[in-house]
N, CA, C and O atoms as a MOPAC input file, in Angstrom:
PM7 MOZYME 1SCF
protein

 N    -55.00000 1   -30.24400 1    13.19700 1
 C    -53.74700 1   -30.92000 1    13.45100 1
 C    -53.92600 1   -32.02700 1    14.48700 1
 O    -53.40900 1   -33.13200 1    14.31800 1
 N    -54.66600 1   -31.72500 1    15.57000 1
 C    -54.90200 1   -32.72900 1    16.59900 1
 C    -55.69000 1   -33.90100 1    16.01900 1
 O    -55.45300 1   -35.05400 1    16.37900 1
 N    -56.61800 1   -33.60200 1    15.12700 1
 C    -57.44400 1   -34.63100 1    14.50300 1
 C    -56.58000 1   -35.57300 1    13.65100 1
 O    -56.78500 1   -36.78600 1    13.68100 1
 N    -55.62200 1   -35.03100 1    12.89600 1
 C    -54.74900 1   -35.84800 1    12.05500 1
 C    -53.87700 1   -36.76100 1    12.91200 1
 O    -53.68800 1   -37.92800 1    12.56700 1
 N    -53.35200 1   -36.26200 1    14.00700 1
 C    -52.52700 1   -37.08100 1    14.90800 1
 C    -53.37000 1   -38.18300 1    15.53100 1
 O    -52.91100 1   -39.31900 1    15.64900 1
 N    -54.58200 1   -37.86700 1    15.92500 1
 C    -55.47600 1   -38.85200 1    16.51700 1
 C    -55.81900 1   -39.95500 1    15.51600 1
 O    -55.85200 1   -41.12900 1    15.88500 1
 N    -56.07100 1   -39.60300 1    14.27900 1
 C    -56.38300 1   -40.58800 1    13.23200 1
 C    -55.18000 1   -41.48000 1    12.96500 1
 O    -55.33800 1   -42.69500 1    12.84900 1
 N    -53.99800 1   -40.92000 1    12.86700 1
 C    -52.77800 1   -41.69700 1    12.63100 1
 C    -52.52500 1   -42.65500 1    13.79600 1
 O    -52.17500 1   -43.81500 1    13.57600 1
 N    -52.69800 1   -42.18400 1    15.02500 1
 C    -52.50300 1   -43.03800 1    16.20000 1
 C    -53.51200 1   -44.18300 1    16.21400 1
 O    -53.15900 1   -45.31700 1    16.54000 1
 N    -54.76200 1   -43.89600 1    15.86200 1
 C    -55.79800 1   -44.93700 1    15.83200 1
 C    -55.48300 1   -45.97700 1    14.76400 1
 O    -55.64000 1   -47.17200 1    15.01400 1
 N    -55.04100 1   -45.55600 1    13.57900 1
 C    -54.67900 1   -46.49400 1    12.51900 1
 C    -53.48300 1   -47.35500 1    12.92100 1
 O    -53.45800 1   -48.55600 1    12.65000 1
 N    -52.50300 1   -46.74500 1    13.56000 1
 C    -51.33100 1   -47.50800 1    14.01200 1
 C    -51.73800 1   -48.55100 1    15.04500 1
 O    -51.21700 1   -49.66700 1    15.03800 1
 N    -52.65700 1   -48.20000 1    15.92600 1
 C    -53.14200 1   -49.14700 1    16.93500 1
 C    -53.87500 1   -50.30700 1    16.27200 1
 O    -53.65500 1   -51.45900 1    16.64400 1
 N    -54.73000 1   -50.03300 1    15.31300 1
 C    -55.50100 1   -51.07500 1    14.63300 1
 C    -54.57500 1   -52.01900 1    13.87100 1
 O    -54.76600 1   -53.23500 1    13.90700 1
 N    -53.58600 1   -51.47500 1    13.19000 1
 C    -52.65200 1   -52.30100 1    12.42400 1
 C    -51.81200 1   -53.17900 1    13.36100 1
 O    -51.53500 1   -54.33300 1    13.03300 1
 N    -51.41000 1   -52.65700 1    14.50900 1
 C    -50.57100 1   -53.43300 1    15.42800 1
 C    -51.34800 1   -54.52300 1    16.15000 1
 O    -50.72800 1   -55.41300 1    16.73300 1
 N    -52.65300 1   -54.49600 1    16.13900 1
 C    -53.47400 1   -55.50100 1    16.82400 1
 C    -53.87500 1   -56.64500 1    15.90500 1
 O    -54.81300 1   -57.37900 1    16.21700 1
 N    -53.19700 1   -56.81200 1    14.79500 1
 C    -53.51200 1   -57.89700 1    13.86100 1
 C    -53.20100 1   -59.25900 1    14.46200 1
 O    -52.67200 1   -59.34800 1    15.57000 1
 N    -53.52700 1   -60.31200 1    13.73800 1
 C    -53.26800 1   -61.68100 1    14.21100 1
 C    -51.78500 1   -61.92700 1    14.33500 1
 O    -50.99100 1   -61.52500 1    13.48500 1
 N    -51.42700 1   -62.60400 1    15.42500 1
 C    -50.03200 1   -62.98300 1    15.61000 1
 C    -49.76500 1   -64.22300 1    14.77600 1
 O    -50.60600 1   -65.12100 1    14.73700 1
 N    -48.61500 1   -64.30200 1    14.10500 1
 C    -48.32300 1   -65.48000 1    13.29000 1
 C    -48.08600 1   -66.70500 1    14.15900 1
 O    -47.54900 1   -66.59800 1    15.26200 1
 N    -48.48400 1   -67.85900 1    13.66500 1
 C    -48.23800 1   -69.11300 1    14.36100 1
 C    -46.82100 1   -69.55200 1    14.07900 1
 O    -46.27600 1   -69.30400 1    13.00400 1
 N    -46.23000 1   -70.21400 1    15.07000 1
 C    -44.87800 1   -70.72100 1    14.88100 1
 C    -44.94200 1   -72.22200 1    14.69800 1
 O    -45.84700 1   -72.87900 1    15.21400 1
 N    -43.99100 1   -72.76500 1    13.97100 1
 C    -43.93200 1   -74.19900 1    13.76400 1
 C    -42.81300 1   -74.77600 1    14.59900 1
 O    -41.71100 1   -74.22900 1    14.64200 1
 N    -43.09500 1   -75.87300 1    15.25500 1
 C    -42.07500 1   -76.59500 1    15.99600 1
 C    -41.64200 1   -77.73700 1    15.11200 1
 O    -42.41800 1   -78.65800 1    14.85700 1
 N    -40.40900 1   -77.68700 1    14.64000 1
 C    -39.92600 1   -78.69500 1    13.70400 1
 C    -39.89000 1   -80.06500 1    14.33700 1
 O    -39.61500 1   -80.22200 1    15.52700 1
 N    -40.17600 1   -81.06100 1    13.50200 1
 C    -40.08300 1   -82.43500 1    13.94200 1
 C    -41.30600 1   -82.92300 1    14.67800 1
 O    -41.36500 1   -84.09800 1    15.04200 1
 N    -42.28900 1   -82.06900 1    14.91300 1
 C    -43.50500 1   -82.49200 1    15.57400 1
 C    -44.41600 1   -83.14500 1    14.55400 1
 O    -44.27800 1   -82.93200 1    13.35000 1
 N    -45.32500 1   -83.92100 1    15.03800 1
 C    -46.26400 1   -84.52600 1    14.10900 1
 C    -47.67600 1   -84.25400 1    14.55600 1
 O    -47.95000 1   -84.12300 1    15.74900 1
 N    -48.57000 1   -84.17100 1    13.59500 1
 C    -49.96900 1   -83.97800 1    13.90600 1
 C    -50.75800 1   -85.16400 1    13.38900 1
 O    -50.19100 1   -86.08400 1    12.79900 1
 N    -52.07000 1   -85.14600 1    13.61000 1
 C    -52.88900 1   -86.29600 1    13.23400 1
 C    -53.00900 1   -86.46200 1    11.72300 1
 O    -53.41500 1   -87.52800 1    11.26000 1
 N    -52.67100 1   -85.44700 1    10.94900 1
 C    -52.75500 1   -85.56600 1     9.49400 1
 C    -51.48600 1   -86.14400 1     8.90300 1
 O    -51.44900 1   -86.47600 1     7.71900 1
 N    -50.44000 1   -86.27100 1     9.71600 1
 C    -49.19100 1   -86.85500 1     9.23700 1
 C    -48.35200 1   -85.91300 1     8.40400 1
 O    -47.47100 1   -86.36100 1     7.66900 1
 N    -48.60500 1   -84.60400 1     8.50000 1
 C    -47.83300 1   -83.65800 1     7.70500 1
 C    -46.45900 1   -83.40200 1     8.28600 1
 O    -45.59100 1   -82.85700 1     7.60400 1
 N    -46.24200 1   -83.79300 1     9.55900 1
 C    -44.90700 1   -83.64900 1    10.13800 1
 C    -44.72000 1   -82.41800 1    10.97600 1
 O    -43.68700 1   -82.30100 1    11.63500 1
 N    -45.65100 1   -81.49200 1    10.99700 1
 C    -45.51300 1   -80.29100 1    11.81500 1
 C    -46.82100 1   -79.95500 1    12.49200 1
 O    -47.89500 1   -80.11900 1    11.91400 1
 N    -46.72400 1   -79.48200 1    13.72600 1
 C    -47.87500 1   -78.99300 1    14.45300 1
 C    -47.70500 1   -77.49600 1    14.56900 1
 O    -46.66600 1   -77.02000 1    15.02700 1
 N    -48.71500 1   -76.75000 1    14.15900 1
 C    -48.63700 1   -75.31200 1    14.34000 1
 C    -49.10600 1   -75.00000 1    15.74900 1
 O    -50.13800 1   -75.50000 1    16.19700 1
 N    -48.34400 1   -74.17400 1    16.44000 1
 C    -48.67500 1   -73.86000 1    17.82100 1
 C    -48.15300 1   -72.48100 1    18.17200 1
 O    -47.17600 1   -72.00900 1    17.59100 1
 N    -48.80000 1   -71.84700 1    19.11200 1
 C    -48.31500 1   -70.57900 1    19.63700 1
 C    -47.49700 1   -70.80100 1    20.89100 1
 O    -47.07300 1   -69.83600 1    21.52800 1
 N    -47.26400 1   -72.05600 1    21.26300 1
 C    -46.57300 1   -72.36800 1    22.50100 1
 C    -45.08700 1   -72.03500 1    22.39700 1
 O    -44.40900 1   -72.46100 1    21.46200 1
 N    -44.60100 1   -71.28700 1    23.34400 1
 C    -43.18800 1   -70.90500 1    23.39000 1
 C    -42.44400 1   -71.89000 1    24.28900 1
 O    -42.77100 1   -72.01400 1    25.46900 1
 N    -41.46600 1   -72.57900 1    23.75500 1
 C    -40.73100 1   -73.56700 1    24.54000 1
 C    -39.88900 1   -72.91900 1    25.63700 1
 O    -39.41800 1   -73.61600 1    26.53600 1
 N    -39.69200 1   -71.60400 1    25.58300 1
 C    -38.94900 1   -70.91700 1    26.64600 1
 C    -39.60500 1   -71.13000 1    28.00700 1
 O    -38.91600 1   -71.12800 1    29.02700 1
 N    -40.93100 1   -71.31400 1    28.04200 1
 C    -41.60700 1   -71.50800 1    29.32500 1
 C    -41.30700 1   -72.87900 1    29.92600 1
 O    -41.61400 1   -73.11100 1    31.09500 1
 N    -40.70900 1   -73.79700 1    29.14800 1
 C    -40.32400 1   -75.11000 1    29.66200 1
 C    -38.97300 1   -75.06800 1    30.37900 1
 O    -38.63700 1   -75.98300 1    31.13100 1
 N    -38.20700 1   -74.01100 1    30.14500 1
 C    -36.89100 1   -73.89000 1    30.75600 1
 C    -37.02000 1   -73.70400 1    32.26200 1
 O    -37.92800 1   -73.02100 1    32.73600 1
 N    -36.12000 1   -74.30600 1    32.99900 1
 C    -36.12800 1   -74.14200 1    34.44300 1
 C    -35.78500 1   -75.42800 1    35.15700 1
 O    -35.40000 1   -76.42000 1    34.53900 1
 N    -35.93200 1   -75.39500 1    36.48700 1
 C    -35.61300 1   -76.55200 1    37.30900 1
 C    -36.88800 1   -77.26100 1    37.75300 1
 O    -37.88000 1   -76.62600 1    38.11200 1
 N    -36.83800 1   -78.57800 1    37.71900 1
 C    -37.93400 1   -79.43300 1    38.14500 1
 C    -37.38700 1   -80.31400 1    39.26800 1
 O    -36.38000 1   -80.99800 1    39.08600 1
 N    -38.04500 1   -80.29800 1    40.42700 1
 C    -37.56200 1   -81.01700 1    41.60500 1
 C    -38.59400 1   -82.06300 1    42.00000 1
 O    -39.79100 1   -81.78200 1    42.04900 1
 N    -38.11200 1   -83.29200 1    42.28600 1
 C    -39.03700 1   -84.34300 1    42.67800 1
 C    -38.32300 1   -85.55900 1    43.22200 1
 O    -37.11400 1   -85.54900 1    43.45400 1
 N    -39.10700 1   -86.61000 1    43.41900 1
 C    -38.58200 1   -87.84100 1    43.96100 1
 C    -37.83600 1   -88.65900 1    42.92400 1
 O    -38.14200 1   -88.62900 1    41.73200 1
 N    -36.84300 1   -89.39200 1    43.41800 1
 C    -36.02000 1   -90.26100 1    42.58400 1
 C    -35.61000 1   -91.43200 1    43.46100 1
 O    -34.53300 1   -91.41600 1    44.05900 1
 N    -36.47100 1   -92.45700 1    43.54300 1
 C    -36.23600 1   -93.52900 1    44.50200 1
 C    -36.35400 1   -92.96200 1    45.89600 1
 O    -37.36000 1   -92.33000 1    46.22000 1
 N    -35.34100 1   -93.17400 1    46.73600 1
 C    -35.31600 1   -92.62100 1    48.09000 1
 C    -34.61200 1   -91.26900 1    48.14500 1
 O    -34.39000 1   -90.73100 1    49.22900 1
 N    -34.26600 1   -90.72700 1    47.00500 1
 C    -33.53500 1   -89.46100 1    46.92700 1
 C    -34.39300 1   -88.39400 1    46.27100 1
 O    -35.52300 1   -88.63900 1    45.84800 1
 N    -33.82100 1   -87.21400 1    46.20200 1
 C    -34.43000 1   -86.09500 1    45.49100 1
 C    -33.59500 1   -85.80600 1    44.26000 1
 O    -32.36600 1   -85.87200 1    44.29600 1
 N    -34.28000 1   -85.48200 1    43.16200 1
 C    -33.58300 1   -85.14100 1    41.92100 1
 C    -33.97900 1   -83.73500 1    41.50000 1
 O    -35.12100 1   -83.31300 1    41.68200 1
 N    -33.02700 1   -83.02900 1    40.94000 1
 C    -33.28500 1   -81.74700 1    40.28000 1
 C    -32.93100 1   -81.95500 1    38.81700 1
 O    -31.80300 1   -82.32200 1    38.49000 1
 N    -33.89700 1   -81.72100 1    37.94100 1
 C    -33.65800 1   -81.76400 1    36.50000 1
 C    -33.79000 1   -80.33100 1    36.00200 1
 O    -34.84500 1   -79.71100 1    36.14000 1
 N    -32.73000 1   -79.82100 1    35.43300 1
 C    -32.73000 1   -78.46000 1    34.91100 1
 C    -32.66900 1   -78.51600 1    33.39100 1
 O    -31.74200 1   -79.08500 1    32.81600 1
 N    -33.67000 1   -77.91800 1    32.74700 1
 C    -33.67700 1   -77.76700 1    31.29500 1
 C    -33.28300 1   -76.32300 1    31.03700 1
 O    -34.03600 1   -75.40500 1    31.36100 1
 N    -32.09600 1   -76.11500 1    30.44900 1
 C    -31.63400 1   -74.73700 1    30.25800 1
 C    -31.40500 1   -74.35100 1    28.79700 1
 O    -30.96000 1   -73.23900 1    28.51300 1
 N    -31.70500 1   -75.26700 1    27.86500 1
 C    -31.51100 1   -74.94700 1    26.44200 1
 C    -32.48600 1   -75.76000 1    25.61100 1
 O    -32.55800 1   -76.98300 1    25.73600 1
 N    -33.23800 1   -75.06800 1    24.75500 1
 C    -34.10000 1   -75.72100 1    23.76900 1
 C    -33.96300 1   -74.93300 1    22.47500 1
 O    -34.13700 1   -73.71500 1    22.45200 1
 N    -33.64800 1   -75.65000 1    21.39400 1
 C    -33.55800 1   -75.03300 1    20.07400 1
 C    -34.01400 1   -76.05900 1    19.05100 1
 O    -33.30100 1   -77.02300 1    18.77400 1
 N    -35.19800 1   -75.85700 1    18.49000 1
 C    -35.75000 1   -76.82300 1    17.53500 1
 C    -36.00700 1   -78.14500 1    18.22100 1
 O    -36.78000 1   -78.21000 1    19.17700 1
 N    -35.36200 1   -79.21000 1    17.74200 1
 C    -35.52900 1   -80.53800 1    18.33400 1
 C    -34.45400 1   -80.86800 1    19.36800 1
 O    -34.45200 1   -81.97200 1    19.91200 1
 N    -33.54700 1   -79.94400 1    19.64900 1
 C    -32.44300 1   -80.19800 1    20.57600 1
 C    -32.71300 1   -79.55100 1    21.93100 1
 O    -33.23700 1   -78.44100 1    22.01900 1
 N    -32.34200 1   -80.27600 1    22.98100 1
 C    -32.49600 1   -79.75900 1    24.33700 1
 C    -31.31300 1   -80.22800 1    25.17500 1
 O    -30.70900 1   -81.26300 1    24.89300 1
 N    -30.99100 1   -79.45500 1    26.20800 1
 C    -29.92800 1   -79.86200 1    27.12300 1
 C    -30.13400 1   -79.19900 1    28.47500 1
 O    -30.95900 1   -78.30000 1    28.63900 1
 N    -29.36400 1   -79.67200 1    29.42700 1
 C    -29.43000 1   -79.15700 1    30.78400 1
 C    -28.54000 1   -79.99500 1    31.67700 1
 O    -27.45000 1   -80.40500 1    31.27700 1
 N    -29.01100 1   -80.24700 1    32.89400 1
 C    -28.25300 1   -81.07900 1    33.83000 1
 C    -29.20300 1   -81.64800 1    34.86800 1
 O    -30.33100 1   -81.18200 1    35.02300 1
 N    -28.72600 1   -82.66600 1    35.57700 1
 C    -29.46100 1   -83.21000 1    36.69800 1
 C    -28.54100 1   -83.23900 1    37.90600 1
 O    -27.32000 1   -83.32200 1    37.77300 1
 N    -29.14600 1   -83.16900 1    39.09100 1
 C    -28.39000 1   -83.26200 1    40.33700 1
 C    -29.08500 1   -84.28700 1    41.22200 1
 O    -30.27100 1   -84.16600 1    41.52800 1
 N    -28.31200 1   -85.31100 1    41.63400 1
 C    -28.79100 1   -86.33400 1    42.55700 1
 C    -27.71300 1   -86.53300 1    43.61000 1
 O    -26.56400 1   -86.82600 1    43.28100 1
 N    -28.08000 1   -86.37500 1    44.86800 1
 C    -27.13200 1   -86.53900 1    45.97900 1
 C    -25.86100 1   -85.71600 1    45.77300 1
 O    -24.76500 1   -86.17900 1    46.08800 1
 N    -26.00100 1   -84.50900 1    45.25200 1
 C    -24.86500 1   -83.62000 1    45.04300 1
 C    -24.06000 1   -83.89300 1    43.78600 1
 O    -23.13700 1   -83.14100 1    43.47300 1
 N    -24.38900 1   -84.95200 1    43.06200 1
 C    -23.67500 1   -85.29400 1    41.82900 1
 C    -24.37800 1   -84.62500 1    40.64100 1
 O    -25.51800 1   -84.95900 1    40.32000 1
 N    -23.69700 1   -83.68900 1    40.00200 1
 C    -24.26100 1   -82.96200 1    38.86000 1
 C    -23.76000 1   -83.57800 1    37.56400 1
 O    -22.55600 1   -83.73400 1    37.36400 1
 N    -24.71500 1   -83.93600 1    36.66800 1
 C    -24.36200 1   -84.53000 1    35.37800 1
 C    -25.07900 1   -83.76800 1    34.27300 1
 O    -26.26800 1   -83.47000 1    34.38500 1
 N    -24.35600 1   -83.45500 1    33.21200 1
 C    -24.96500 1   -82.81500 1    32.04800 1
 C    -25.86300 1   -83.81500 1    31.32700 1
 O    -25.60800 1   -85.01900 1    31.33900 1
 N    -26.91300 1   -83.30000 1    30.70400 1
 C    -27.80800 1   -84.12700 1    29.89600 1
 C    -28.10000 1   -83.39400 1    28.59200 1
 O    -28.21400 1   -82.16900 1    28.56300 1
 N    -28.22000 1   -84.17300 1    27.50900 1
 C    -28.58400 1   -83.55800 1    26.23000 1
 C    -29.28100 1   -84.59900 1    25.37000 1
 O    -29.09600 1   -85.80500 1    25.53600 1
 N    -30.09000 1   -84.09200 1    24.44200 1
 C    -30.82100 1   -84.99400 1    23.56600 1
 C    -31.86400 1   -84.24600 1    22.75900 1
 O    -31.61200 1   -83.15000 1    22.25700 1
 N    -33.05700 1   -84.85800 1    22.63800 1
 C    -34.07600 1   -84.31400 1    21.75800 1
 C    -35.36500 1   -84.00100 1    22.50600 1
 O    -35.61600 1   -84.50100 1    23.60300 1
 N    -36.17400 1   -83.15400 1    21.87300 1
 C    -37.48100 1   -82.76200 1    22.37300 1
 C    -38.47000 1   -82.90900 1    21.21700 1
 O    -38.12900 1   -82.65700 1    20.06200 1
 N    -39.70000 1   -83.32200 1    21.54000 1
 C    -40.72300 1   -83.51200 1    20.51000 1
 C    -42.05400 1   -82.98400 1    21.02500 1
 O    -42.47700 1   -83.33800 1    22.12500 1
 N    -42.71300 1   -82.14400 1    20.24300 1
 C    -44.01400 1   -81.59600 1    20.59900 1
 C    -45.08700 1   -82.64500 1    20.35200 1
 O    -45.25500 1   -83.10400 1    19.22300 1
 N    -45.80800 1   -83.02700 1    21.39000 1
 C    -46.86900 1   -84.02900 1    21.28500 1
 C    -48.24900 1   -83.41600 1    21.47800 1
 O    -49.20500 1   -84.13200 1    21.77600 1
 N    -48.36500 1   -82.11800 1    21.31600 1
 C    -49.66200 1   -81.45400 1    21.48300 1
 C    -49.75900 1   -80.81800 1    22.85500 1
 O    -49.30600 1   -79.68800 1    23.03800 1
 N    -50.34000 1   -81.51400 1    23.83000 1
 C    -50.50900 1   -80.98700 1    25.17600 1
 C    -49.28000 1   -81.14100 1    26.04800 1
 O    -49.26600 1   -80.67800 1    27.18800 1
 N    -48.25300 1   -81.78300 1    25.52800 1
 C    -47.02000 1   -81.94800 1    26.28800 1
 C    -45.83300 1   -82.06600 1    25.33300 1
 O    -45.99800 1   -82.31100 1    24.13800 1
 N    -44.64200 1   -81.88800 1    25.88600 1
 C    -43.40800 1   -82.07100 1    25.13800 1
 C    -42.69000 1   -83.28400 1    25.69700 1
 O    -42.59000 1   -83.44900 1    26.91300 1
 N    -42.19300 1   -84.12900 1    24.81400 1
 C    -41.48600 1   -85.33600 1    25.20800 1
 C    -39.97800 1   -85.10600 1    25.05700 1
 O    -39.51000 1   -84.65300 1    24.01200 1
 N    -39.23100 1   -85.42600 1    26.11100 1
 C    -37.78500 1   -85.25700 1    26.12800 1
 C    -37.11600 1   -86.61800 1    26.18600 1
 O    -37.57000 1   -87.50200 1    26.91200 1
 N    -36.05300 1   -86.79500 1    25.43800 1
 C    -35.16800 1   -87.96000 1    25.50900 1
 C    -33.75900 1   -87.40900 1    25.67300 1
 O    -33.13200 1   -86.98100 1    24.70300 1
 N    -33.26400 1   -87.42300 1    26.91700 1
 C    -31.97100 1   -86.82100 1    27.23100 1
 C    -31.07100 1   -87.86800 1    27.88000 1
 O    -31.53500 1   -88.70500 1    28.65500 1
 N    -29.78900 1   -87.81300 1    27.55700 1
 C    -28.83200 1   -88.78000 1    28.09300 1
 C    -27.69100 1   -88.07300 1    28.81100 1
 O    -27.25200 1   -86.99300 1    28.41700 1
 N    -27.22700 1   -88.71900 1    29.87600 1
 C    -26.02200 1   -88.26700 1    30.55100 1
 C    -24.83000 1   -88.70800 1    29.70700 1
 O    -24.98300 1   -89.57300 1    28.84600 1
 N    -23.63300 1   -88.13000 1    29.93300 1
 C    -22.49900 1   -88.40000 1    29.03500 1
 C    -22.00200 1   -89.83800 1    29.01400 1
 O    -21.50100 1   -90.28600 1    27.98200 1
 N    -22.12200 1   -90.57600 1    30.10900 1
 C    -21.66800 1   -91.96100 1    30.11000 1
 C    -20.33500 1   -92.18300 1    30.78100 1
 O    -19.88300 1   -93.32600 1    30.85500 1
 N    -19.69100 1   -91.16000 1    31.26800 1
 C    -18.39500 1   -91.30400 1    31.90700 1
 C    -18.46300 1   -91.73100 1    33.36400 1
 O    -17.43700 1   -92.06200 1    33.95900 1
 N    -19.64200 1   -91.72900 1    33.93900 1
 C    -19.84500 1   -92.11000 1    35.33200 1
 C    -20.55500 1   -93.46500 1    35.36200 1
 O    -21.43400 1   -93.70300 1    34.53300 1
 N    -20.20300 1   -94.35500 1    36.28500 1
 C    -20.84400 1   -95.67500 1    36.31200 1
 C    -22.35200 1   -95.61100 1    36.57600 1
 O    -23.06300 1   -96.58800 1    36.34100 1
 N    -22.84400 1   -94.46100 1    37.06500 1
 C    -24.27100 1   -94.32400 1    37.35700 1
 C    -24.99400 1   -93.43200 1    36.35000 1
 O    -26.07200 1   -92.92200 1    36.65600 1
 N    -24.43600 1   -93.23200 1    35.16700 1
 C    -25.09000 1   -92.45000 1    34.11700 1
 C    -26.18000 1   -93.27100 1    33.43800 1
 O    -26.18100 1   -94.50200 1    33.48100 1
 N    -27.11200 1   -92.54500 1    32.80600 1
 C    -28.19400 1   -93.22900 1    32.11500 1
 C    -28.97400 1   -92.30000 1    31.20700 1
 O    -28.52800 1   -91.19900 1    30.88600 1
 N    -30.16100 1   -92.76800 1    30.79300 1
 C    -31.05000 1   -92.04000 1    29.88200 1
 C    -32.29400 1   -91.57000 1    30.61100 1
 O    -32.88300 1   -92.30900 1    31.39900 1
 N    -32.68900 1   -90.33000 1    30.34000 1
 C    -33.93900 1   -89.78000 1    30.84400 1
 C    -34.95400 1   -89.76200 1    29.71700 1
 O    -34.64700 1   -89.34000 1    28.60200 1
 N    -36.16300 1   -90.22000 1    30.00700 1
 C    -37.30200 1   -90.09100 1    29.09800 1
 C    -38.42900 1   -89.51400 1    29.94100 1
 O    -38.95000 1   -90.17200 1    30.84300 1
 N    -38.80000 1   -88.26800 1    29.63100 1
 C    -39.85200 1   -87.63900 1    30.41900 1
 C    -40.66800 1   -86.70300 1    29.55200 1
 O    -40.28200 1   -86.35200 1    28.43800 1
 N    -41.81900 1   -86.30600 1    30.10100 1
 C    -42.66400 1   -85.33800 1    29.41800 1
 C    -42.93400 1   -84.18500 1    30.35900 1
 O    -42.99400 1   -84.35000 1    31.57800 1
 N    -43.09500 1   -83.00800 1    29.76600 1
 C    -43.48900 1   -81.82500 1    30.52000 1
 C    -44.83300 1   -81.38600 1    29.96500 1
 O    -44.95900 1   -81.05600 1    28.78600 1
 N    -45.83400 1   -81.38900 1    30.83500 1
 C    -47.19400 1   -80.98400 1    30.47600 1
 C    -47.22000 1   -79.46800 1    30.29400 1
 O    -46.74800 1   -78.73400 1    31.16300 1
 N    -47.76400 1   -78.99300 1    29.18100 1
 C    -47.75800 1   -77.55400 1    28.90600 1
 C    -48.77800 1   -76.79500 1    29.73900 1
 O    -48.63800 1   -75.58600 1    29.92600 1
 N    -49.80400 1   -77.47900 1    30.24400 1
 C    -50.81500 1   -76.79900 1    31.05900 1
 C    -50.34300 1   -76.61700 1    32.49600 1
 O    -50.55900 1   -75.56100 1    33.09100 1
 N    -49.70400 1   -77.63400 1    33.05400 1
 C    -49.31200 1   -77.58700 1    34.46300 1
 C    -47.82000 1   -77.37700 1    34.67200 1
 O    -47.38900 1   -77.09600 1    35.79100 1
 N    -47.02600 1   -77.50800 1    33.61600 1
 C    -45.56700 1   -77.42000 1    33.67600 1
 C    -44.99700 1   -78.38900 1    34.71800 1
 O    -44.10000 1   -78.04700 1    35.48900 1
 N    -45.54800 1   -79.60800 1    34.71600 1
 C    -45.03100 1   -80.66200 1    35.57800 1
 C    -44.28500 1   -81.67700 1    34.72700 1
 O    -44.61900 1   -81.91100 1    33.56500 1
 N    -43.27600 1   -82.26700 1    35.33200 1
 C    -42.42700 1   -83.23900 1    34.65500 1
 C    -42.67700 1   -84.60600 1    35.26900 1
 O    -42.74200 1   -84.74200 1    36.49100 1
 N    -42.81800 1   -85.61900 1    34.42100 1
 C    -42.84200 1   -86.99400 1    34.90000 1
 C    -42.25600 1   -87.89400 1    33.83900 1
 O    -42.40300 1   -87.65800 1    32.63900 1
 N    -41.58100 1   -88.94300 1    34.31200 1
 C    -40.95000 1   -89.84200 1    33.37000 1
 C    -40.10800 1   -90.88300 1    34.06700 1
 O    -40.37200 1   -91.25000 1    35.21200 1
 N    -39.08200 1   -91.36000 1    33.36100 1
 C    -38.23200 1   -92.41600 1    33.88900 1
 C    -36.76500 1   -92.12800 1    33.59200 1
 O    -36.42100 1   -91.33100 1    32.72000 1
 N    -35.93100 1   -92.80100 1    34.34300 1
 C    -34.49100 1   -92.79600 1    34.11100 1
 C    -34.05500 1   -94.25200 1    34.07600 1
 O    -34.41500 1   -95.03500 1    34.95400 1
 N    -33.27900 1   -94.61400 1    33.06100 1
 C    -32.75300 1   -95.97800 1    32.94000 1
 C    -31.23100 1   -95.91100 1    32.88200 1
 O    -30.67900 1   -95.16200 1    32.07600 1
 N    -30.54700 1   -96.67900 1    33.72200 1
 C    -29.07900 1   -96.63900 1    33.73500 1
 C    -28.49800 1   -97.31600 1    32.50500 1
 O    -29.10500 1   -98.22000 1    31.93000 1
 N    -27.31600 1   -96.86600 1    32.11100 1
 C    -26.60200 1   -97.53900 1    31.02600 1
 C    -26.16800 1   -98.93400 1    31.47000 1
 O    -26.15400 1   -99.87300 1    30.67300 1
 N    -25.81400 1   -99.06200 1    32.75100 1
 C    -25.38800 1  -100.34600 1    33.31500 1
 C    -26.41800 1  -100.77500 1    34.35700 1
 O    -26.35700 1  -100.33900 1    35.50700 1
 N    -27.36000 1  -101.62500 1    33.96000 1
 C    -28.45200 1  -102.00600 1    34.85600 1
 C    -28.03500 1  -103.00600 1    35.93200 1
 O    -28.86500 1  -103.38600 1    36.75800 1
 N    -26.77800 1  -103.44300 1    35.94800 1
 C    -26.29200 1  -104.34300 1    36.99300 1
 C    -26.06900 1  -103.56100 1    38.29600 1
 O    -26.35200 1  -104.07200 1    39.37900 1
 N    -25.56700 1  -102.33200 1    38.19200 1
 C    -25.22900 1  -101.52500 1    39.36600 1
 C    -26.44400 1  -100.82900 1    39.98400 1
 O    -26.48800 1  -100.62400 1    41.19700 1
 N    -27.41100 1  -100.47200 1    39.17000 1
 C    -28.55800 1   -99.70400 1    39.65800 1
 C    -29.76100 1   -99.98800 1    38.77600 1
 O    -29.61700 1  -100.31400 1    37.59800 1
 N    -30.93200 1   -99.86300 1    39.34500 1
 C    -32.17800 1  -100.16300 1    38.63300 1
 C    -32.82000 1   -98.87700 1    38.10100 1
 O    -32.54900 1   -97.79100 1    38.61300 1
 N    -33.67400 1   -98.99800 1    37.07200 1
 C    -34.39700 1   -97.82600 1    36.55800 1
 C    -35.25600 1   -97.19200 1    37.64900 1
 O    -35.66500 1   -97.85700 1    38.60100 1
 N    -35.51900 1   -95.90300 1    37.49600 1
 C    -36.31200 1   -95.17400 1    38.48700 1
 C    -37.31600 1   -94.26400 1    37.79300 1
 O    -37.11100 1   -93.82300 1    36.66200 1
 N    -38.41300 1   -93.99500 1    38.50900 1
 C    -39.41000 1   -93.01900 1    38.04800 1
 C    -39.02600 1   -91.65400 1    38.56600 1
 O    -38.44600 1   -91.51100 1    39.64200 1
 N    -39.36200 1   -90.65900 1    37.77500 1
 C    -39.11900 1   -89.26900 1    38.17400 1
 C    -40.46900 1   -88.63800 1    38.43700 1
 O    -40.54200 1   -87.46100 1    38.79000 1

């Protein structure tokens, strides 16, 4: 009886250790032009807050939602919190984000940044909708 239980447990262990399926990130492109990159990368690890310089100020960019090619979150600069939403694209070693603020504030604009999957660092730019009032900035 003990032998049968041991054999069943060993078989269950072997079956559960099979290859994990690869996931596809829609809308990504690979070098073959097929339109999809197969990857085991989980975009959940990109979620969170990124803090850095923004001109003479500090910016917090929070990515709190990713689903397929859609992403959203918010940014905070000098206590002003603005929602951002847009698209995400898998570029292999990094993900490219194109997110926009709603436009109801005179200082709203577009964010274009990438998050490196190895270091989880964010870098990019912000361009205002109205470039007369404020100039583009690096993040």
